[in-house]
C-alpha positions in Angstrom: -2.0 12.7 31.7 -0.5 11.0 34.7 0.8 7.7 33.9 2.4 5.2 35.6 4.4 2.4 34.2 5.2 -1.0 35.5 7.9 -3.1 34.6 10.7 -6.0 35.2 13.5 -5.2 32.6 15.1 -8.3 31.7 18.4 -9.1 32.0 20.9 -7.0 30.7 23.0 -10.1 29.8 21.0 -10.2 26.4 19.8 -7.6 24.4 15.8 -7.1 24.8 13.4 -5.6 22.2 10.9 -5.3 25.3 13.3 -3.2 27.3 13.8 -1.2 24.8 10.2 -0.5 23.9 9.4 0.1 27.0 12.3 2.7 27.6 11.2 4.8 24.2 7.3 4.8 24.8 7.9 6.2 28.6 10.5 9.0 27.1 7.9 9.4 24.1 5.2 10.3 26.6 7.7 12.4 28.2 8.0 14.2 25.6 5.1 14.9 24.5 4.2 16.7 28.2 2.6 13.7 30.2 3.7 13.0 33.7 4.9 9.3 33.6 6.6 7.6 36.9 8.0 4.1 37.0 7.6 1.4 39.1 10.1 -1.2 38.2 11.9 -4.0 39.0 15.3 -5.6 37.5 16.5 -9.0 37.1 19.7 -8.0 37.2 19.3 -7.3 40.7 18.5 -11.0 41.4 22.4 -12.1 41.0 22.8 -9.4 44.1 20.4 -11.3 46.9 21.5 -13.2 49.3 21.1 -17.4 48.6 17.8 -17.3 50.4 16.5 -14.6 48.2 17.4 -16.4 45.2 15.8 -19.8 46.4 12.7 -17.4 47.3 12.1 -16.0 43.8 10.4 -18.9 42.1 7.9 -18.8 44.9 6.9 -14.9 44.1 6.9 -15.7 40.4 2.8 -16.5 40.9 2.3 -13.7 43.3 4.2 -11.3 45.4 2.1 -9.7 48.2 5.3 -7.5 49.0 4.7 -5.9 45.6 0.8 -5.4 45.8 1.9 -3.5 49.2 4.3 -1.4 47.9 2.4 -0.3 44.8 -0.8 0.4 46.5 1.2 3.1 48.5 2.6 4.0 45.5 -0.8 4.7 43.5 -2.3 6.4 46.9 0.4 9.1 46.9 0.9 9.7 43.1 -2.7 9.2 41.8 -2.2 8.4 38.5 -5.4 8.6 35.7 -4.0 4.7 34.3 -1.7 2.3 35.1 0.4 0.5 31.9 1.6 -2.7 32.7 4.4 -4.6 30.7 6.7 -7.4 32.1 5.7 -8.8 35.7 8.1 -11.9 35.5 10.2 -12.5 37.7 10.0 -10.2 40.4 6.4 -8.2 40.2 3.5 -10.8 39.9 0.2 -10.3 38.5 -0.2 -9.3 42.3 0.6 -5.7 40.4 -3.1 -6.0 39.0 -4.3 -6.4 42.8 -3.2 -3.2 43.8 -4.5 -1.4 40.8 -7.9 -3.2 41.6 -7.4 -2.3 45.0 -7.0 1.4 44.1 -9.7 1.5 41.2 -6.9 2.7 38.7 -7.7 1.6 35.0 -5.0 -0.4 34.0 -3.9 -1.2 30.0 -1.0 -3.8 29.4 1.1 -4.6 26.5 1.5 -8.1 25.5 4.8 -8.8 24.1 4.7 -12.2 23.8 2.2 -15.3 24.4 2.7 -15.3 27.9 -0.8 -15.2 28.4 -1.6 -18.8 26.9 2.3 -20.2 26.9 4.2 -20.5 29.9 7.7 -19.3 28.3 5.7 -17.1 25.8 7.0 -18.4 22.5 4.7 -20.9 21.4 7.6 -22.5 20.2 9.3 -25.8 21.4 11.9 -28.1 19.8 12.4 -26.3 16.9 8.7 -26.1 15.4 5.3 -24.2 16.6 4.0 -25.6 19.4 -0.1 -24.5 20.5 -0.1 -27.5 22.9 -1.2 -24.7 25.8 -3.3 -22.4 24.2 -6.7 -23.0 25.4 -5.9 -25.0 28.5 -6.4 -23.5 31.6 -3.4 -25.5 33.2 -0.4 -26.0 31.5 0.6 -28.9 32.3 2.1 -29.4 28.5 4.5 -27.4 29.3 5.6 -28.7 32.5 6.1 -32.1 31.0 8.4 -31.0 28.5 10.0 -28.3 30.8 9.6 -25.2 28.1 11.3 -22.7 29.8 14.7 -22.9 29.7 14.5 -26.8 29.1 13.9 -27.0 32.9 10.4 -28.7 34.5 11.3 -27.4 37.8 11.9 -23.5 36.0 8.7 -24.4 34.4 6.6 -24.9 37.3 6.2 -21.5 38.6 5.1 -19.8 35.3 2.9 -22.5 34.7 1.2 -22.0 38.1 1.2 -18.4 38.1 -0.8 -18.7 34.6 -3.0 -21.2 36.1 -3.7 -19.2 39.1 -3.9 -15.8 37.8 -5.5 -16.6 34.5 -9.5 -14.8 35.5 -7.6 -12.2 37.4 -5.7 -10.9 34.1 -8.9 -11.2 32.2 -10.6 -9.2 34.3 -8.3 -6.8 36.0 -7.3 -5.2 32.9 -9.3 -2.6 31.2 -7.4 -3.3 27.8 -4.9 -5.3 26.2 -2.6 -4.1 23.8 -1.5 -6.4 21.2 1.7 -5.5 18.7 0.4 -7.3 15.8 -3.3 -8.8 14.5 -1.5 -12.2 14.5 -0.7 -12.5 18.0 -4.1 -10.7 19.0 -6.2 -13.6 16.6 -3.9 -16.5 18.4 -5.3 -14.7 22.0 -9.0 -14.3 20.8 -8.8 -18.5 20.0 -7.3 -19.0 23.2 -10.8 -17.8 25.0 -9.0 -14.2 26.1 -11.8 -11.4 26.0 -12.1 -10.3 22.4 -13.7 -7.3 23.6 -10.5 -6.1 25.3 -7.7 -6.9 22.9 -6.6 -4.3 20.7 -4.0 -3.8 18.3 -1.2 -1.2 18.5 1.9 -1.6 17.1 5.1 -1.0 18.5 6.5 2.5 17.3 10.2 2.8 16.4 12.4 5.8 16.3 13.4 7.6 13.4 17.0 6.4 13.3 18.6 9.6 11.9 20.5 7.6 9.0 19.0 5.9 6.0 20.6 3.7 3.4 22.5 5.5 0.6 23.3 3.2 -2.3 22.9 -0.3 -2.6 24.4 -1.4 0.8 27.2 -3.4 1.5 26.0 -6.3 3.5 23.2 -8.8 4.2 22.4 -8.4 8.2 21.2 -10.6 10.6 20.3 -8.7 14.0 19.1 -10.4 17.0 19.5 -13.5 19.6 21.5 -15.9 18.7 19.1 -19.2 19.5 17.3 -21.8 17.6 13.9 -20.1 17.7 15.5 -17.1 15.9 16.2 -19.2 12.5 19.8 -19.0 13.2 20.7 -22.6 12.0 18.2 -21.9 9.0 19.8 -19.0 8.1 23.4 -20.9 8.4 22.2 -23.7 6.3 20.4 -21.4 3.5 23.7 -19.5 3.5 25.8 -22.5 2.7 23.7 -23.8 0.1 24.3 -20.6 -1.7 27.8 -20.5 -1.1 27.8 -24.0 -2.8 26.3 -22.4 -5.9 28.7 -19.5 -6.1 27.5 -17.2 -3.6 25.9 -13.7 -3.8 28.5 -11.7 -4.2 27.9 -9.9 -0.7 28.9 -10.9 2.6 26.7 -11.8 5.8 26.9 -9.7 8.9 25.8 -11.6 11.9 25.5 -9.7 15.1 24.0 -10.7 18.5 24.6 -12.8 21.9 22.9 -15.9 22.7 23.3 -19.8 23.1 24.4 -20.7 19.6 27.1 -18.1 19.9 30.0 -20.8 20.0 28.2 -22.5 17.0 28.0 -19.0 15.0 31.6 -18.1 15.9 32.7 -21.5 14.5 30.7 -21.5 11.5 32.2 -17.9 10.5 35.6 -18.2 11.2 38.1 -18.3 8.6 34.9 -17.8 6.1 35.4 -14.6 3.6 31.5 -14.5 3.1 30.5 -14.4 6.5 31.3 -12.3 9.6 30.5 -12.5 13.0 30.3 -9.3 14.6 29.2 -10.1 18.1 27.3 -7.9 20.1 26.3 -4.5 18.7 25.7 -1.1 20.5 22.9 0.9 19.5 24.6 3.1 17.6 26.5 0.4 15.7 23.2 -1.6 14.9 21.9 1.8 13.5 24.9 2.0 11.2 24.9 -1.5 10.5 21.2 -2.0 9.4 21.4 1.7 7.2 24.5 -0.4 5.3 22.3 -3.5 4.9 21.2 -4.9 1.0 18.6 -6.1 3.5 18.0 -7.6 7.1 17.1 -10.8 7.3 14.6 -12.0 10.1 14.1 -15.9 9.7 12.8 -16.8 12.6 11.0 -20.3 13.1 8.8 -18.8 16.2 6.0 -16.7 15.8 7.3 -13.3 16.4 4.5 -11.0 17.9 5.7 -8.1 15.9 9.9 -7.7 14.6 11.5 -4.7 15.5 14.5 -5.6 13.5 12.2 -5.1 10.5 10.2 -2.2 11.3 13.8 -0.7 12.2 15.2 -1.6 8.5 12.0 0.0 7.2 12.9 3.1 9.2 16.0 3.3 7.4 14.8 2.5 3.8 16.2 -1.1 4.0 14.1 -4.2 2.9 13.4 -7.0 5.0 13.5 -10.9 4.0 11.5 -12.5 7.1 9.5 -15.9 7.3 6.0 -15.3 6.4 4.0 -15.8 9.7 3.5 -14.0 13.1 3.9 -10.5 12.8 6.4 -10.4 10.0 3.5 -11.0 7.6 2.1 -7.9 8.6 5.4 -5.6 8.4 6.4 -7.0 5.2 4.3 -6.9 2.0 6.1 -9.5 0.0 7.3 -8.1 -3.2 6.5 -4.4 -2.1 9.0 -3.7 1.0 10.7 -7.2 1.1 10.3 -10.7 0.5 8.5 -13.4 2.4 10.1 -16.9 2.9 8.4 -19.9 4.0 9.2 -20.3 7.7 11.5 -23.2 8.2 12.5 -24.1 4.8 16.1 -23.7 3.7 15.6 -23.5 0.3 12.8 -21.0 0.3 15.0 -18.6 2.6 17.9 -19.1 0.1 16.0 -18.3 -2.8 14.4 -14.9 -1.3 18.2 -13.9 -0.3 19.4 -14.5 -3.7 16.5 -12.7 -5.2 16.9 -9.6 -2.9 20.9 -9.0 -3.5 20.6 -10.0 -7.3 18.1 -7.0 -8.3 19.6 -3.6 -7.2 16.7 -1.3 -9.0 14.0 -3.4 -7.4 15.8 -3.6 -4.1 15.7 0.1 -3.9 12.5 0.5 -4.9 11.5 -2.0 -2.1 13.5 0.5 -0.1 11.7 3.4 -0.3 8.4 1.4 -0.4 10.0 0.3 3.2 10.3 3.6 4.3 6.8 5.0 3.2 5.2 2.1 5.2 7.3 2.9 8.3 6.2 6.6 8.2 2.4 5.6 7.8 2.3 3.2 10.4 5.4 3.1 12.6 6.6 6.3 13.4 6.8 8.3 17.1 3.7 10.5 16.2 1.7 7.6 14.9 2.8 5.4 18.2 2.1 8.6 20.3 -1.5 9.4 18.8 -2.6 5.6 19.1 -1.1 5.6 22.8 -3.0 8.4 24.2 -6.2 7.6 22.1 -6.6 4.2 24.2 -5.3 6.2 27.6 -8.1 8.4 27.2 -10.5 5.8 26.1 -10.0 3.7 29.1 -10.1 6.3 31.5 -13.1 7.9 30.5 -14.7 4.8 30.5 -13.8 4.1 34.0 -15.1 7.3 35.0 -18.0 6.7 33.2 -17.5 9.1 30.1 -18.3 6.7 27.9 -14.9 6.7 26.2 -14.0 7.1 22.3 -14.7 3.2 21.1 -11.5 1.8 19.7 -11.3 2.0 15.8 -11.1 -1.2 13.8 -8.0 -0.9 11.8 -4.6 -1.2 11.9 -4.1 0.3 15.6 -7.2 -1.8 17.1 -9.6 -4.6 16.4 -12.1 -4.9 18.9 -15.2 -3.2 20.4 -15.4 -0.7 23.0 -14.8 -2.2 26.3 -17.7 -1.8 29.2 -16.4 0.0 31.8 -16.1 -2.3 35.2 -16.7 -1.6 38.9 -13.8 -0.5 41.4 -13.8 -3.7 42.8 -13.2 -5.8 39.4 -10.6 -8.4 39.6 -9.7 -7.6 43.4 -8.4 -10.7 45.3 
């Protein structure tokens, strides 16, 4: 198949799981013999723009007419069978959908977060879950609270884009890929067209290294932000330390706004090590040396790459029992689930995962088996190819195989649309 992938890469200053997923998916498709082109922008390029160019960026978030023109020319030249849209913020905009509609090319879109119903895409505000904008055609609560970067002016372009392009998204995409059933449930309740929403979990490459023995440390690997449960983890670890500790250290790896706080907290302690930002190889080694990976996110994660990566290395996880984590971790079998936001619950799970080496090893083996069944490259490729073929056949009138209900999907077949569906 000829596939054109559309993606705005997030800033390289912060590690992005979404960037990685896109790059690995492109590599997977190319290795399978598909012809994959890229239509992309990079947020890093904003820094090199003139002052006027930087000022204009927020104006392009809801609609970038130059992108529509450029992509239309690319579609005429490449004639792809399907366009796969990932992130369009801030430099691409939903104008990419108009270009695809003009060309009559079927479109699939992976929803990596909740930006279809929540301007910052997190369903999280001030340390707790927030659904104030879910189901609203105009997300005014997000503007009122300045949900994106704690700034009302920064939130306005996102809110405007969501409001004015709502119908375009919902009519201009043949199939949406949700990366967990939990995410799909939220989006269906918000009013998104259930018949176009299927579940296609992210895949994780085999790391090539697995845990040997019982592990050396507990590991937090991710963005150092309130929503990721960093302060919750610090409070639970302090409670455990006051009660004698666990006998294994905690390694915290990552970067983010709480880095100074984490650095100060870890300084001078024997039971905590702040490792800074790991590279890919360091990440794989650190995961494989873990007693468990800890994912105490306060926000409802749509998937949870770090948990899937732990499973691939035969390592159990301790994770919050909501969002995508609840689908990845089978409590007591492939890891432990704690009550979201509760210090005592997280501390007890950490104690349990570290105190029973025999049970821990069995959880690790079960985690690896679950990875092989549901999250390896072969599974990811098969699901992706199936959905591509279905939307291509549906648009061409070939009928297309209906999405099957189960782990990879969760909706009836999408009806074909006309070539002008969704055009402006």
